[in-house]
C-alpha positions in Angstrom: -143.9 111.4 71.0 -141.3 109.1 71.5 -142.0 105.9 73.1 -139.8 106.5 76.3 -141.3 109.9 76.8 -143.5 110.3 79.9 -147.3 111.9 79.4 -148.1 114.9 81.3 -150.1 112.5 83.8 -146.9 110.5 84.3 -147.8 107.5 82.6 -145.8 106.2 79.5 -146.6 107.6 76.3 -147.4 104.3 74.8 -150.1 103.5 77.4 -151.6 106.9 76.8 -151.6 106.6 73.1 -153.4 103.6 73.5 -156.3 104.8 75.4 -158.9 106.8 74.1 -157.2 109.9 75.2 -154.0 109.1 73.7 -155.8 108.3 70.1 -157.4 111.8 70.5 -154.3 113.5 71.1 -152.6 111.9 68.2 -155.8 112.7 65.9 -155.4 116.6 67.1 -151.8 116.5 66.5 -152.1 115.0 62.8 -155.0 117.7 62.1 -152.7 120.5 63.3 -149.7 119.3 61.4 -151.9 118.5 58.2 -153.4 122.2 58.2 -150.0 123.6 58.7 -148.4 121.5 55.9 -151.4 122.5 53.8 -150.9 126.3 54.3 -147.2 126.2 53.1 -148.3 124.1 50.0 -151.2 126.6 49.3 -148.9 129.5 49.1 -146.4 127.6 46.8 -149.5 127.0 44.3 -152.0 129.7 45.0 -149.8 132.5 43.7 -149.3 130.9 40.2 -152.6 131.3 38.6 -152.4 135.3 40.1 -148.9 136.0 38.6 -150.2 137.5 35.5 -152.8 139.8 37.4 -149.9 140.7 40.0 -147.7 141.5 37.2 -150.2 144.0 35.5 -150.8 145.4 38.9 -147.2 146.4 39.7 -146.0 146.7 36.3 -143.6 143.7 36.7 -142.1 141.4 34.1 -141.1 138.0 33.9 -138.2 138.2 36.6 -140.5 140.2 38.8 -143.1 137.2 38.6 -140.4 134.9 39.3 -139.1 136.6 42.6 -142.7 136.6 43.8 -142.7 132.8 43.8 -139.1 132.1 44.2 -138.7 134.6 47.5 -141.1 132.3 49.1 -139.6 129.3 48.0 -135.9 129.7 48.2 -136.2 131.3 51.9 -138.4 128.4 52.8 -135.7 126.1 51.5 -132.5 127.9 52.9 -133.8 128.5 56.2 -135.1 124.6 56.5 -131.7 123.4 57.0 -131.5 125.2 60.4 -135.2 124.8 61.3 -135.5 121.1 61.5 -132.7 121.4 64.3 -134.6 124.4 65.7 -137.8 122.2 65.7 -135.6 119.6 67.8 -134.0 122.2 70.1 -137.2 124.2 70.8 -139.6 121.1 70.9 -141.6 120.6 67.6 -144.9 121.9 69.3 -143.4 125.4 70.5 -141.6 125.7 67.0 -144.7 124.7 65.1 -146.9 127.3 67.1 -144.2 130.1 66.4 -144.1 129.2 62.7 -147.7 129.2 62.3 -148.1 132.6 64.0 -145.6 134.3 61.8 -146.8 132.9 58.8 -150.3 134.3 59.4 -148.9 137.8 60.1 -146.6 137.8 57.1 -149.9 136.5 54.9 -151.5 139.8 56.2 -148.4 141.9 55.1 -148.6 140.2 51.6 -152.1 141.1 51.1 -151.5 144.9 52.1 -148.3 144.9 50.0 -148.2 148.5 48.3 -145.6 147.4 45.7 -143.7 144.7 44.2 -140.5 145.1 46.6 -143.1 145.2 49.9 -144.6 141.9 48.4 -141.3 140.2 47.9 -140.1 141.0 51.3 -143.3 139.7 52.9 -143.2 136.6 50.7 -139.8 136.1 52.3 -140.8 136.4 55.7 -143.4 133.9 54.8 -141.1 131.5 53.3 -138.8 131.7 56.7 -142.1 130.9 58.9 -143.0 128.0 56.3 -139.5 126.7 57.0 -140.2 126.5 60.6 -143.7 125.0 59.9 -142.8 122.3 57.7 -140.1 120.2 59.6 -142.0 121.0 62.9 -145.2 119.4 61.5 -143.6 116.1 60.3 -141.5 115.9 63.7 -145.2 116.1 65.3 -146.5 113.2 63.3 -143.2 111.2 63.8 -143.6 111.7 67.7 -147.3 110.9 67.7 -147.1 107.6 65.6 -144.0 105.9 66.4 -145.2 102.4 64.9 -144.0 102.3 61.5 -147.2 101.0 59.9 -149.2 103.6 61.8 -146.8 106.3 60.9 -147.0 105.2 57.2 -150.6 106.0 57.3 -150.3 109.2 59.3 -147.5 110.7 56.7 -149.6 109.9 53.9 -152.6 111.8 55.4 -150.1 114.6 56.1 -149.1 114.5 52.4 -152.7 114.3 51.6 -153.4 117.5 53.6 -150.8 119.4 51.2 -152.0 117.7 48.3 -155.2 119.0 48.9 -154.0 122.3 49.2 -152.1 122.2 46.0 -155.4 120.8 44.4 -157.5 123.9 45.7 -154.3 126.5 45.1 -154.9 127.0 41.4 -158.8 127.1 41.6 -158.9 129.4 44.9 -156.1 131.7 43.3 -158.1 131.9 40.0 -161.3 132.5 42.0 -160.2 135.0 44.5 -158.3 136.9 41.8 -161.2 137.0 39.6 -164.0 138.0 42.3 -161.9 140.0 44.5 -158.2 140.5 43.6 -154.9 138.9 44.1 -154.7 140.2 47.6 -157.5 137.8 48.6 -155.0 134.7 48.0 -153.3 135.9 51.1 -155.7 136.7 53.4 -157.4 133.5 53.2 -154.6 132.0 55.3 -155.5 134.3 58.4 -158.5 131.9 59.6 -156.5 128.7 58.9 -153.4 130.0 60.8 -156.1 130.7 63.8 -157.6 127.3 63.5 -153.9 125.7 63.9 -153.1 127.6 66.9 -156.4 126.6 68.6 -155.8 122.9 67.9 -152.2 123.5 69.5 -153.6 124.4 72.8 -155.1 120.7 73.0 -152.1 118.8 71.5 -149.3 117.1 73.9 -146.2 119.1 74.2 -143.0 118.2 72.6 -140.0 117.5 74.7 -137.1 119.7 73.8 -133.9 118.2 72.7 -130.3 119.7 72.6 -129.5 120.3 69.1 -126.9 122.9 68.0 -127.2 125.3 65.5 -124.7 125.9 62.5 -124.7 129.3 61.7 -121.9 129.6 59.5 -123.1 126.7 57.4 -126.7 128.3 57.4 -125.5 131.5 56.4 -123.2 130.3 53.5 -126.2 128.1 52.2 -128.4 131.4 52.1 -125.8 133.4 50.2 -125.3 130.4 47.8 -129.0 129.8 47.0 -129.9 133.6 46.8 -126.8 134.3 44.4 -127.5 131.3 42.3 -131.3 132.3 42.1 -130.3 135.9 41.1 -127.7 134.8 38.4 -130.6 132.4 36.9 -133.4 135.0 37.0 -131.6 138.3 36.3 -129.1 137.2 33.6 -127.1 139.5 31.8 -124.0 141.3 33.4 -125.7 141.2 36.9 -126.1 137.5 36.7 -122.7 136.7 35.7 -121.3 138.8 38.5 -123.4 137.0 40.9 -122.4 133.4 39.6 -119.0 133.4 41.4 -120.3 134.5 44.7 -122.8 131.6 44.6 -120.1 129.1 43.7 -117.8 130.7 46.4 -120.6 130.4 48.9 -121.4 126.8 47.9 -117.7 125.8 48.1 -117.4 127.4 51.7 -120.9 125.8 52.8 -119.3 122.4 51.8 -115.8 123.3 53.5 -117.7 124.3 56.5 -119.9 121.3 56.8 -117.1 118.7 56.5 -115.5 120.5 59.7 -118.4 121.4 61.7 -119.0 119.3 65.1 -122.8 119.8 64.4 -123.2 120.8 60.5 -126.7 121.9 59.4 -126.5 119.3 56.9 -124.6 116.2 58.1 -123.0 115.1 54.9 -122.3 111.7 55.9 -126.2 111.3 56.1 -125.9 110.9 52.5 -123.7 107.9 52.7 -127.1 106.2 53.8 -128.4 105.0 50.1 -132.0 105.4 51.3 -131.5 109.1 52.5 -129.4 109.9 49.4 -132.0 108.2 47.0 -135.3 109.9 48.7 -133.4 113.2 48.6 -132.8 113.0 44.8 -136.6 111.5 43.9 -138.1 114.2 46.0 -136.1 116.9 44.2 -136.8 115.7 40.8 -140.5 115.3 41.7 -140.6 118.9 43.1 -138.9 120.3 39.8 -141.4 118.3 37.6 -144.4 119.3 39.5 -144.2 122.9 41.0 -142.1 124.1 37.9 -145.0 122.9 35.5 -147.7 124.6 37.6 -145.7 127.7 37.0 -145.1 127.1 33.5 -148.7 126.2 32.5 -150.2 128.9 34.6 -148.7 131.4 32.3 -149.3 129.2 29.4 -152.9 129.3 29.8 -153.3 133.0 30.5 -150.5 134.5 28.4 -150.4 132.0 25.4 -154.0 131.1 25.4 -155.5 134.5 26.9 -157.9 132.5 29.4 -158.8 134.4 32.6 -157.6 133.5 36.0 -160.6 131.8 37.2 -160.3 129.5 34.2 -156.7 128.8 34.3 -157.5 127.8 37.9 -160.2 125.7 37.0 -158.0 123.6 34.2 -155.8 122.7 36.9 -158.6 120.9 38.8 -158.5 117.4 36.8 -154.9 117.3 37.4 -155.0 118.4 41.3 -158.1 116.9 42.3 -156.8 113.2 42.1 -153.6 113.9 44.2 -155.0 113.6 47.6 -156.8 110.2 46.7 -153.4 109.0 45.0 -151.5 110.0 47.9 -153.6 107.8 50.4 -153.4 104.9 48.0 -149.6 105.6 48.0 -149.6 105.4 51.7 -151.3 102.3 51.8 -149.0 100.6 49.2 -146.2 101.8 51.4 -147.6 100.3 54.7 -148.2 96.9 52.7 -145.0 96.8 50.5 -142.7 99.3 51.5 -141.4 102.5 49.7 -139.9 101.1 46.8 -143.0 99.8 44.7 -144.9 102.9 44.7 -141.8 105.1 43.8 -140.9 102.6 41.1 -144.8 103.2 39.7 -144.9 106.9 40.5 -141.7 108.2 38.6 -142.1 106.7 35.2 -145.7 107.7 35.1 -144.6 111.3 35.8 -141.9 111.2 33.2 -144.1 109.8 30.8 -146.6 112.6 31.6 -144.1 115.2 31.0 -143.2 113.7 27.5 -146.9 113.6 26.5 -147.0 117.3 27.1 -144.5 117.9 24.3 -147.0 117.9 21.8 -148.9 120.9 23.3 -148.9 124.4 21.5 -150.9 127.7 21.5 -153.7 125.9 19.4 -154.1 122.8 21.7 -157.5 122.8 23.2 -157.2 124.0 26.8 -159.3 121.1 28.1 -157.0 118.5 26.3 -154.0 120.2 27.9 -155.6 119.8 31.4 -156.4 116.2 30.7 -152.7 115.6 29.6 -151.4 117.3 33.0 -153.3 114.4 34.8 -150.5 111.7 34.5 -147.9 114.0 35.7 -150.1 114.7 38.8 -150.7 111.0 39.5 -147.0 110.0 39.3 -146.0 112.7 41.3 -148.5 112.0 44.0 -147.7 108.3 44.0 -144.2 109.1 44.8 -144.1 111.6 47.5 -145.6 109.7 50.7 -143.4 106.6 50.2 -140.1 108.5 49.9 -141.1 110.9 53.0 -141.8 107.6 54.9 -138.4 105.8 53.6 -136.4 109.0 54.9 -138.2 109.0 58.2 -137.7 105.3 58.7 -134.0 105.6 57.5 -133.1 107.8 60.6 -133.5 107.8 64.4 -136.6 109.2 66.1 -134.6 112.0 67.6 -133.3 113.2 64.3 -136.6 113.5 62.8 -136.7 117.1 62.5 -133.2 117.3 60.9 -134.2 114.5 58.4 -137.6 116.3 57.6 -135.6 119.6 57.3 -132.9 118.1 54.8 -135.6 116.3 52.7 -137.9 119.1 52.3 -135.2 121.9 51.9 -133.7 119.9 48.9 -137.4 119.5 47.5 -138.0 123.4 48.0 -134.5 124.5 46.6 -135.2 122.2 43.5 -138.6 123.4 42.9 -137.3 127.2 43.3 -134.4 126.6 41.0 -136.7 124.7 38.7 -138.9 127.8 38.4 -135.7 130.2 38.0 -134.3 128.2 35.0 -137.4 127.3 33.3 -138.7 131.0 33.7 -135.5 132.1 32.0 -136.1 129.6 29.2 -139.6 130.9 28.8 -138.3 134.3 28.4 -136.5 133.7 25.2 -139.4 132.1 23.4 -142.3 130.4 25.3 -143.0 127.5 23.6 -139.6 126.3 22.7 -138.6 127.2 26.4 -141.6 124.9 27.6 -140.8 122.1 25.5 -137.0 122.3 26.8 -138.4 122.5 30.4 -140.6 119.3 29.9 -137.7 117.4 28.7 -135.5 118.5 31.4 -137.7 117.4 34.1 -138.6 114.0 32.3 -134.8 113.2 32.3 -134.4 114.1 36.0 -137.3 111.5 36.8 -135.7 109.0 34.6 -132.4 109.1 36.6 -134.2 109.0 39.8 -136.3 106.1 39.0 -133.2 104.1 38.4 -131.6 105.2 41.4 -135.1 103.9 43.3 -134.1 100.2 42.7 -131.4 100.5 45.3 -134.0 101.2 48.0 -134.9 98.0 50.6 -138.2 96.2 49.1 -139.3 95.3 52.8 -142.6 96.9 53.9 -142.8 99.6 56.5 -144.6 97.3 59.3 -141.6 95.1 59.2 -138.8 97.6 59.2 
């Protein structure tokens, strides 16, 4: 919580944190935030391995499978623009509890979906709830750990929770799909959601802060993203018809944001080079990582014809190292600042994508699994420092807004990456896969160059 906020007992928040009770409250808050972030990450990764089975169950083609992923991802991204402000306005703890409850109920609806349209609709609701959960969780961490060095470690732990969920996602998705069916990947969210709500009962309450909502800006952002995704995924005549809608809505969004007293995305925020760089780097990492999980989930099952369980296990070497690397990245950030680990991570991830260009249908699956490791390590080394840099670049009272902008950009990029790469795969899998890898590597190369503009000071001296 902010340093000038009083605890419920009336003592300064800093004094409370220095006591055993304060440390306990901070630990509870971090645990709850970590689990919620983990849930949102789990549902971004667990579904990928189950996509071929879902397609068989409902008779869905490539575009239908893309919507199962992007209905969640794009709703998540678009609404996060406002939910950062909503988190500040309602109080991070209240917003977090509401988002977790809705997310859990939407997961049940996904598991019970009788057809593809119902599943996609429930995924949209999941995405809306996740959009509330993520910025509120990061704002809770920011409030519980105001000191820069401790915050860097807490953000690293928060990111590690998401990374662990990403690591477990493909394996859990493959195991549940094989042993039970694809519906189990959604029912697993229910007990985790219940634990989060119990932890929040003990966590300190956040003080609400006036934060106006920009409904015209939010509406035009939703229309622009939905139309753009539709144009890319559906293609053909419907896609061409949707493209002008996306352009018009995007232009209207920019026009509104320049004139709004309280815009959903303050465009002036990007005049801060740290903000601009971290948003660009986060977007490139999301395109590289989440889109490649989507691509290689289909590659293992549709090209190499392995089972869902085996495909999930093939991701384990890649994902099992992410949480450890996040912790290392947090320590490097706390000691040297965010620039060093970002400059190390992005070229490693780009090189990992380029190495994968040699993969084809005859490549042994274990070799492919090992070749995915550099991509994961590079991305895991980059995310905690760029998140810390973003949080350090804005005042504490704007933490929810900053978290919303950063993570909305990351989710939009990941969702559009899946849409674009899925369209490329539909016109020839291996050729589309190689072009996707080259695009991802090029994006990371550009953001690597931009990262030299970041400050080199350590978080503890920020």
